[in-house]
ZAMARGU-4260 file (C-alpha; in steps of 0.2 Angstrom, whole numbers, plus 5000, padded with zeros to 4 digits):
<rodrens>
0) 5064/5040/5145 | 5063/5057/5137 | 5047/5059/5126 | 5041/5073/5115 | 5025/5083/5117
5) 5017/5094/5105 | 5011/5111/5112 | 4998/5119/5101 | 4991/5137/5104 | 4990/5155/5099
10) 5006/5162/5103 | 5000/5180/5100 | 4986/5179/5113 | 4991/5166/5125 | 5010/5168/5124
15) 5014/5169/5143 | 5003/5154/5147 | 5011/5144/5133 | 5028/5148/5139 | 5024/5143/5157
20) 5016/5127/5151 | 5031/5123/5140 | 5043/5126/5155 | 5033/5115/5166 | 5033/5100/5153
25) 5052/5102/5151 | 5053/5101/5170 | 5047/5083/5168 | 5061/5080/5157 | 5052/5080/5140
30) 5055/5089/5124 | 5042/5101/5118 | 5037/5104/5100 | 5028/5121/5099 | 5016/5124/5085
35) 5009/5142/5083 | 4991/5144/5076 | 4990/5162/5080 | 4986/5174/5066 | 4988/5193/5070
40) 5001/5197/5083 | 5019/5192/5086 | 5023/5176/5095 | 5029/5176/5113 | 5043/5164/5109
45) 5051/5156/5094 | 5040/5141/5090 | 5046/5125/5082 | 5033/5127/5068 | 5028/5145/5066
50) 5012/5152/5060 | 5018/5155/5042 | 5023/5136/5040 | 5005/5132/5047 | 4997/5143/5034
55) 5008/5136/5020 | 5003/5118/5025 | 4986/5122/5017 | 4992/5133/5003 | 4989/5150/5010
60) 4998/5164/5019 | 4995/5174/5035 | 4992/5189/5025 | 4978/5181/5015 | 4970/5174/5031
65) 4970/5192/5038 | 4962/5198/5022 | 4947/5186/5025 | 4942/5199/5038 | 4934/5185/5049
70) 4943/5177/5064 | 4932/5161/5062 | 4937/5159/5044 | 4955/5162/5048 | 4956/5150/5063
75) 4947/5137/5053 | 4961/5137/5040 | 4974/5137/5053 | 4966/5122/5061 | 4967/5113/5044
80) 4985/5118/5043 | 4989/5112/5061 | 4981/5095/5056 | 4993/5094/5041 | 5008/5098/5052
85) 5003/5086/5065 | 5001/5072/5052 | 5018/5076/5045 | 5026/5076/5063 | 5017/5059/5067
90) 5023/5051/5051 | 5041/5056/5056 | 5037/5049/5074 | 5041/5066/5082 | 5029/5066/5096
95) 5021/5055/5110 | 5007/5067/5116 | 4998/5083/5112 | 4992/5097/5123 | 4982/5112/5117
100) 4977/5128/5126 | 4963/5139/5122 | 4947/5149/5124 | 4932/5146/5113 | 4942/5150/5097
105) 4957/5140/5101 | 4947/5126/5108 | 4937/5125/5092 | 4952/5125/5081 | 4961/5112/5092
110) 4947/5100/5092 | 4947/5101/5073 | 4966/5099/5072 | 4967/5084/5084 | 4955/5073/5074
115) 4969/5068/5063 | 4980/5062/5078 | 4978/5043/5079 | 4968/5034/5093 | 4978/5031/5109
120) 4990/5045/5107 | 4988/5056/5123 | 4978/5072/5119 | 4974/5085/5132 | 4965/5102/5130
125) 4966/5115/5144 | 4951/5125/5139 | 4939/5138/5146 | 4926/5128/5136 | 4928/5111/5145
130) 4912/5101/5145 | 4903/5116/5139 | 4886/5112/5130 | 4892/5120/5115 | 4905/5107/5113
135) 4894/5095/5104 | 4897/5076/5101 | 4900/5079/5083 | 4915/5089/5088 | 4922/5077/5101
140) 4915/5060/5095 | 4928/5048/5090 | 4942/5059/5097 | 4950/5052/5113 | 4954/5069/5121
145) 4955/5074/5139 | 4949/5091/5145 | 4954/5101/5160 | 4944/5117/5164 | 4955/5132/5162
150) 4951/5141/5178 | 4956/5159/5178 | 4963/5157/5161 | 4961/5174/5152 | 4973/5189/5152
155) 4989/5182/5158 | 4995/5171/5172 | 4989/5170/5190 | 4991/5158/5205 | 4975/5149/5200
160) 4979/5147/5182 | 4997/5142/5185 | 4991/5128/5196 | 4980/5122/5182 | 4994/5123/5169
165) 5006/5114/5181 | 4993/5100/5183 | 4991/5099/5164 | 5010/5098/5162 | 5010/5083/5174
170) 4995/5075/5165 | 5002/5076/5148 | 5020/5071/5153 | 5014/5056/5162 | 5002/5051/5148
175) 5016/5053/5135 | 5028/5043/5146 | 5015/5029/5147 | 5011/5029/5129 | 5020/5015/5119
180) 5020/5019/5100 | 5027/5002/5096 | 5013/4992/5104 | 5007/4977/5093 | 4989/4973/5093
185) 4982/4955/5092 | 4967/4950/5080 | 4952/4959/5087 | 4934/4957/5086 | 4924/4973/5090
190) 4907/4969/5098 | 4894/4981/5103 | 4883/4978/5118 | 4873/4987/5132 | 4873/4983/5150
195) 4875/4966/5157 | 4858/4966/5166 | 4850/4967/5149 | 4862/4959/5136 | 4869/4943/5143
200) 4874/4936/5126 | 4892/4941/5130 | 4893/4928/5143 | 4893/4915/5129 | 4900/4925/5114
205) 4916/4932/5122 | 4924/4915/5127 | 4919/4907/5111 | 4928/4921/5101 | 4943/4919/5112
210) 4944/4901/5109 | 4945/4905/5090 | 4961/4915/5094 | 4953/4933/5095 | 4954/4947/5107
215) 4937/4954/5111 | 4934/4973/5112 | 4917/4977/5118 | 4909/4994/5115 | 4895/5001/5125
220) 4882/5006/5112 | 4877/5022/5121 | 4882/5035/5108 | 4899/5041/5111 | 4906/5023/5112
225) 4897/5020/5095 | 4907/5035/5088 | 4923/5028/5095 | 4919/5011/5088 | 4918/5018/5071
230) 4934/5027/5073 | 4943/5012/5079 | 4937/5002/5064 | 4942/5016/5052 | 4960/5015/5060
235) 4961/4997/5055 | 4962/4991/5073 | 4947/4979/5071 | 4948/4963/5061 | 4929/4959/5061
240) 4913/4967/5068 | 4899/4960/5078 | 4888/4975/5079 | 4875/4967/5089 | 4867/4982/5097
245) 4869/4994/5082 | 4850/4997/5082 | 4850/5005/5099 | 4861/5020/5093 | 4851/5020/5076
250) 4835/5021/5085 | 4842/5036/5095 | 4846/5044/5079 | 4828/5041/5072 | 4821/5048/5089
255) 4834/5062/5091 | 4839/5053/5107 | 4855/5057/5117 | 4863/5040/5112 | 4864/5043/5094
260) 4881/5040/5087 | 4879/5052/5072 | 4877/5050/5053 | 4893/5039/5051 | 4887/5025/5062
265) 4887/5008/5054 | 4897/5014/5039 | 4916/5011/5043 | 4916/4992/5043 | 4908/4992/5026
270) 4920/5005/5019 | 4935/4994/5026 | 4927/4979/5018 | 4929/4969/5034 | 4916/4955/5040
275) 4901/4962/5050 | 4886/4954/5058 | 4873/4966/5063 | 4858/4965/5075 | 4845/4978/5081
280) 4848/4975/5100 | 4836/4981/5113 | 4826/4993/5102 | 4811/4993/5113 | 4818/5009/5120
285) 4829/5025/5116 | 4836/5038/5128 | 4834/5056/5133 | 4844/5067/5145 | 4844/5083/5155
290) 4851/5093/5140 | 4833/5096/5133 | 4815/5097/5139 | 4805/5082/5134 | 4795/5087/5119
295) 4775/5086/5119 | 4776/5070/5107 | 4785/5061/5120 | 4776/5066/5136 | 4764/5051/5137
300) 4778/5038/5133 | 4782/5025/5146 | 4799/5030/5154 | 4811/5028/5168 | 4826/5036/5174
305) 4840/5023/5172 | 4852/5034/5181 | 4855/5053/5183 | 4862/5053/5165 | 4849/5043/5155
310) 4830/5043/5154 | 4825/5027/5146 | 4810/5031/5134 | 4798/5018/5126 | 4799/5017/5107
315) 4785/5014/5095 | 4782/5001/5082 | 4784/5014/5068 | 4801/5020/5076 | 4807/5002/5076
320) 4802/5001/5058 | 4811/5017/5054 | 4827/5010/5062 | 4826/4995/5051 | 4825/5006/5036
325) 4840/5017/5042 | 4850/5001/5046 | 4847/4995/5028 | 4853/5011/5020 | 4869/5011/5030
330) 4873/4993/5026 | 4869/4995/5008 | 4886/5005/5008 | 4895/4990/5013 | 4909/4983/5002
335) 4913/4968/5012 | 4903/4953/5019 | 4888/4958/5029 | 4873/4949/5037 | 4859/4954/5049
340) 4852/4943/5063 | 4835/4947/5070 | 4830/4938/5086 | 4812/4940/5084 | 4809/4938/5103
345) 4820/4953/5107 | 4825/4954/5125 | 4817/4937/5128 | 4813/4943/5146 | 4799/4935/5155
350) 4793/4945/5170 | 4780/4939/5183 | 4764/4949/5181 | 4761/4963/5193 | 4751/4958/5209
355) 4732/4961/5207 | 4731/4975/5219 | 4746/4985/5210 | 4741/5002/5203 | 4740/5004/5185
360) 4755/5014/5179 | 4752/5031/5173 | 4762/5033/5156 | 4763/5052/5158 | 4774/5049/5173
365) 4790/5040/5176 | 4788/5022/5179 | 4796/5009/5189 | 4809/4999/5179 | 4799/4983/5178
370) 4783/4992/5174 | 4792/5000/5159 | 4799/4983/5153 | 4781/4975/5154 | 4774/4990/5144
375) 4788/4989/5131 | 4788/4970/5129 | 4771/4971/5122 | 4779/4980/5107 | 4793/4967/5104
380) 4784/4956/5092 | 4775/4969/5081 | 4790/4981/5082 | 4803/4968/5077 | 4791/4962/5063
385) 4790/4979/5056 | 4809/4982/5058 | 4812/4966/5048 | 4799/4972/5035 | 4807/4989/5033
390) 4824/4981/5033 | 4821/4969/5019 | 4812/4981/5009 | 4827/4993/5008 | 4842/4981/5010
395) 4852/4976/4995 | 4850/4957/4991 | 4869/4953/4994 | 4866/4956/5013 | 4860/4940/5021
400) 4845/4942/5034 | 4842/4928/5047 | 4826/4930/5057 | 4826/4918/5073 | 4812/4912/5084
405) 4823/4917/5099 | 4829/4931/5110 | 4846/4939/5109 | 4851/4931/5125 | 4846/4913/5119
410) 4860/4901/5115 | 4853/4899/5097 | 4856/4918/5094 | 4874/4917/5099 | 4877/4901/5089
415) 4869/4909/5073 | 4880/4924/5075 | 4896/4913/5077 | 4891/4903/5062 | 4890/4918/5051
420) 4906/4925/5058 | 4915/4908/5055 | 4909/4908/5037 | 4914/4926/5034 | 4931/4924/5041
425) 4934/4908/5031 | 4928/4916/5015 | 4942/4930/5018
</rodrens>
């Protein structure tokens, strides 16, 4: 079936590459809608939507943008224009996928423009900035975009860059072919969790929700998935929220960890007015990475490399309390039914004591995983008590708080969550 693909780029600076990519997509049998976001030069081909139309979409002209005498300012306005154009095209159901091409300037503009394209619609960037550390989570978070490093992608075509563009054409063509814009979604409960070795509550919760007629979508509360969770809620794809590991990402925000989900975390369900049950999750630890050196304040923390990506860092009672305060402030924005369940035993894990001859762990060095858990479980009770105190101090009275003498993997916790869920759904 013939599909339509939007091709976005600067036809004045990347003209020959865009022409080649257009031809390659057409070879796959698809229609190409070309949107030009160039400013200064003449386009290398006649676009479907020219730069003047893009500028007009945000109430300006190319001449006015040139007069700004600043490429970043001009491209920012063009990105806004492209976003408006994309929305208009989408409302008329005129495309099934988007591919953008650019260096740093084009990539920055394309990322901003693509944020208005709905989830699920294939989005691909061929970029010299793919996976660059300057492309931050705030730029890409909530944006389901694929990236291909544009090898040899400056100053015209060559055999290397042609190969990349041919692969990109195949990728976006296949994705557009697979995309079904008529898909109907079932009733969905969005749940947050972390790995099954820690959070086993899903073993009981998921089948119980399915028996109630819901499909269950589980989001991994490790930062980027939290951003996707919020985006999914905002787009109306989730009917109810069980944000049972919300505290993990909020703790990372408090501690500047790599698994923060940004300043919009825990706001979308409240704005949409849909039911939400929230829990702290495993807030005995946050996460660091290879992107920054460990600051002096964290040097003597218990820690363990969970894998090559994440360093698990022990949290403090004060940080757990600050997480409770932040959670309260976010939930205070809620316009729908909301409740917080605090399993006061936290992980509820019981490990055998270390053998008598085991060396005492050195907290200034990486620890064996079980040693880290032993160290942090000592903080569960005082930490969650402080979390509860700060939460209730700052939380509006309309939000119900339930503190349980249980861990979050205990059946009592799951049954409490389900009970609150049932009440909220019936109330609607």
